[in-house]
N, C-alpha and C positions, 0 to 999 in steps of 0.2 A: 339711834337709827339714822343712817344717812341715805340720801336719795340723789341720783343724778339722772336727769332726763335730757336727752338730745332731741331738740325740737326744731322742726322746720317752720319758718316764719315768712309769710307773704304780706307785703305792704299793700295799701290801697291802690298804689300805682302799678302793682304787679311785680315788684322786685322781690326776689326770693333769697333767703339767707338762713343760716343756722344759728341757734342760740343753745347754750348749755345752761339748764336750770338745775340748781342744787338746793337740797334741804339738809341741814345739819343740826342735830340736837346737842345742845351744850348746857352743862350745869350753869346756872346763873352766877354762881360763885367763881366760875372760871372765865367769865366774860371780861375782857380787858376794858377798863374804864379809866378815864382821866380824873384827876382830883376835881371836886365840885367847883372850886374857885377858878379852874382853868377851862371849863366847858366852853365858854364863849370864845375863847382863843382858838378852838378847833375850827370855827367858822370864819374867824377874822384872819387866820394865819395866811401870810403872804398876800393880803389884800383880797381874800376870797369873799364869800357870802357874808353880808353884814347883819343878818338876822332880819329878814324883811317882813315876817308875819308872825302870828301867834303860835306857830309850830316851832319856832326857833328860839335859841337863847336870847334873852334871859327869861322868856315866858315858858319854856319847856321844863318839866320836872326833872330831877336828877334820877338816874337809873336805879339807884338803890332804894328810892322811895316809891317805886312802881311795883304793883302786883306781887306783894309779899307771899300770897297764897300760891303762886306759880313758881315752882323750883327750877324750871327749865326754860331755855330760850331756843325756839326753832328758828334758826337763821336761814334765810332764803337768799340765794345768789342768782344773778343773771349774768352770764359771761357772754360777751359779744365779740366776735372776731372782727377786728377793725378793717380787715381786708374788704369787707362788704361796704363799709362806710367810704373807703377810698374808691371803690368801684361805682357806687350809686350816688354819692353826694355831689353837691356842687363844689366849687373851689373857693379860694380866698380872693377872687378878683375884687379889687376895690377895698380890700382889708389889709391892714398891716400885721395881722395876727396869723402866723403860719398855721395852716390846717384848720382854720376856724369853722368852716362849713362841715368838714369831716367830723369834728368834735360835736358840733351842734346836732348833726344828723344822728350820731350814735347816742348822744345824751338824751334827746327827746324820745327816740324810739324806745330805748330801754326803760326810761322813766315811766312813760305811759303804759308800757307792758307790765312793769312791776306793780303799778297802781291797780291794774286790772286783776292781777294775781292776788293781791292783798284783799281786794273786795270779797273774794271767795272765802277767805278766813274770817273777815268781819261779818259775813252773813251767818257764821257759826257763833257769833257773839264772842269772838276771841279778840284780845287786845293786841293791836299791831303797832309796830314802829316802822315808819316808811322812809322815804328819801326825799330830799329837796323840800320845797315849801309844803305847808299843810294844804291838802286838796279841798278843804271845806269851802274856802272862798278864794277869790283872787287877792293877791297881796294888797292891792289898792283898796279893797273893800273890807279888809280885816279890822274888826272893832277892838280886838285885844290890844293891838299896839297903840290904840287911842285911849286906852285905859277903861274900856267898856267891856261888859260881859260878852263872851263868844256868842255869835249869832247862830252858829250851827255846831253845838257841842257834840252831837252824835257823829258828825263827820270830821271832827277835829282829830288830826293825827300828827304826832311828833316824829321827827326824823331820828334815825339811829344815832347820828352824831350829836344831835341837839340834846340828847339825854346823857351824853358823855361817853358813848361807846367808841373805842378806838378802832376804826375800820382797818387801818393798816396792820395793827397787831392781830386783829381778828383774822385777816387774810393770811398772815404768816402762820397762825395756829392751824388754819384749815388746809391751806395749800402748800405751806412750807416755802414761800417765796415772798419777796416784797411786792407791794401793790404799786405798779408804775405810775398811777395817776395820769397826768397829762404831760409828762415829759416828752417833748417833741422838738424837732428842728424843721427847717423848711423842706428837708429831704426825707425825714423819717416820721413815723407814727408808731407808738407802741402797738404790739400785735393784738392786745385785747383790752377791753374795758370790763370791769366787774362791778356790778351794782349790788348794794346790800339793803335788806330789810329784815325784820324779825317779828316773831309772834311769841307771846308768853304762853307757855303750855304747862300742864301737869303731866304725870306719868301716862295717864290714859290718852291724852291728846297727843303725846309725843309719838304714839304708835298709830294714831289716826291721821296725823298731819300729812304723811306721805300720800295717802289717798286723796286728800283735799288738794294737795299741790298737783298731783298727777291729773286729776280731773280739771283743775283750773287751766293747765297747759293744753290738754286735749280738747277742751271746749272753747278755748279762746278763739275769737273771730279771725285771728291771724294764722291759726294752725294749718300747716300743710305737711305732707310727708317729707321726712328728711331726704328721701330719694329724689325729690324735686329740686334740691339745693345744688346750684352749680359749684364746681370746684374752681377756686381761684389760686393763682400761682404768682405771688409777689415775693421778691427776694427778702430774706430775713437776715438782719445783722445784729450783733450783740453790742450794746452801748452801756454806758455808765450813767447812773442818776447824777444830774448836774450838781455842782458845788452850791451849797446853801439850801438844798432841798432835803425833804425827808428822805432818809436812806441814802444820803450822799455817798457816791462811789460804788453803790451796789449795781451789779450787772443786771440788765434786763434786755429782752428781745424787742426789736422794732422792725417794721416793714420799711424798706426803701421804696419811696414813692416814685413811680416811673415819671420821666419828664413829660410824657404826653398827658398824664393826669394833671400835672401842675400847670400846663399851658392852655388847657381847654377853656 
């Protein structure tokens, strides 16, 4: 059973945008995973996250060793239209990284939102896989990476990629397209960001998860009517994934960033 919810989102500063929240039930045997010995490379690839706390490799368990009594995975996606990040975020003034503030704006907003959605499932005693660092402690306070027992085992949560799930292939299976990640230039930004999390479920919970997700979206503190969301009109161009990157040469869509947004 699949669910797609178009949600209006209002930030604390009053900026309004739209998010598309999806829920997709997948047989766990159909979940694309990397070989166990290659899990850590998912986070280290191209100088990415280096495994900063106890929710990351090599501290996270492998997917196949988790929740054998749950035959299904309820995959939750949050799709963010990057036009709103271009419209509302700061710019890269003082930074050599093109679009850094746009990326940070979208990354933090969607990560915090997904964390709140997952808490609704964890309140039902369901086992969740999240995104980014474990939310139990700040990375600097994590005892696991110091070889000590976890200080907050009930709050410990592993990320989807930390257990070996291939988000790019998962995205292709669900949406039939490559996941553009952060391919960008000084003048372009991919049209969307998609974040992933997941919940282990059985057959009964697979039919109940839709209601939990819908309630989580509708009762979130950010929720506003989609009718309140302004329409933005940035030019879209088709680019190719750069050489040396995942899905090299595959076409994807990107917004052309107006000069006035770059110079403010």
